[in-house]
C-alpha positions in Angstrom: -2.8 13.2 6.3 -1.8 14.9 3.2 -3.9 14.5 -0.2 -2.3 12.4 -2.7 -3.1 13.7 -6.2 -3.7 10.5 -8.2 -3.7 11.0 -12.2 -5.7 8.6 -14.7 -8.2 6.0 -14.0 -7.6 3.7 -11.0 -9.6 0.5 -10.2 -9.3 -1.5 -7.1 -9.5 -5.4 -7.0 -9.5 -7.9 -4.0 -7.1 -10.9 -4.6 -5.4 -13.6 -2.5 -1.7 -13.2 -2.8 1.5 -13.7 -0.9 1.6 -9.7 -0.4 -0.7 -7.0 1.0 -1.3 -5.0 -2.2 0.2 -4.2 -5.6 -0.5 -1.7 -8.3 -0.4 -2.5 -12.1 1.3 -0.4 -14.7 -2.6 0.5 -15.8 -3.2 1.8 -12.2 -5.3 -1.2 -11.0 -4.7 -1.5 -7.3 -4.9 -5.2 -6.0 -5.4 -5.8 -2.2 -5.1 -9.0 -0.2 -8.5 -9.7 1.6 -6.7 -10.6 4.8 -5.5 -7.0 5.1 -9.2 -6.4 6.7 -7.7 -8.1 9.7 -4.9 -5.5 10.1 -5.2 -2.1 12.2 -6.9 0.7 10.3 -3.6 2.4 10.1 -2.0 -0.4 8.4 -4.8 -0.5 5.9 -4.4 3.2 5.3 -0.4 2.4 4.8 -1.2 -0.3 2.1 -3.7 1.7 0.2 -1.4 4.9 0.3 1.7 2.9 -0.8 -0.2 1.4 -3.8 -1.5 4.8 -4.6 2.2 6.2 -4.5 2.9 3.7 -7.2 0.8 5.4 -9.6 3.2 8.2 -9.6 6.4 6.3 -8.9 5.9 2.8 -10.2 9.1 1.6 -8.3 10.7 1.8 -4.9 13.0 4.6 -5.6 14.0 7.2 -3.2 11.4 9.6 -4.9 8.6 7.0 -4.1 9.7 6.7 -0.4 9.8 10.6 -0.4 6.1 10.7 -1.7 4.9 8.0 0.8 6.6 9.7 3.6 4.9 13.1 2.7 1.5 11.4 2.7 2.2 9.3 5.7 4.9 10.8 7.8 5.0 7.7 10.3 4.9 5.2 7.5 8.1 3.4 8.5 6.6 2.6 11.9 3.3 1.2 10.3 5.3 -0.9 7.8 7.2 -2.5 10.6 4.0 -3.2 12.3 2.5 -4.6 9.0 5.6 -6.7 8.3 5.4 -8.5 11.8 1.7 -9.6 10.8 2.8 -10.8 7.3 3.7 -14.2 8.1 0.6 -14.9 10.4 -2.0 -13.6 7.7 -0.4 -14.1 4.5 0.4 -17.7 4.8 -3.1 -18.9 5.7 
């Protein structure tokens, strides 16, 4: 896995939401506590996805390129995570 250089102060919070994670413009990462039920690779994906938002706070082509650089198989992992969303995020 490639290292991801993150600039600035980043804080981490856990919060029940209808999504796996989010990243504020201030760099606060919010993770859904249900994420612990997922495979380690899925957890890594969500954390890396949100860390990438610190550099690219959108889902532009540059964002997806950055995510692919740090996790080359991210599309396959996202597919697995998406298949679990309805089961875990609607509890």
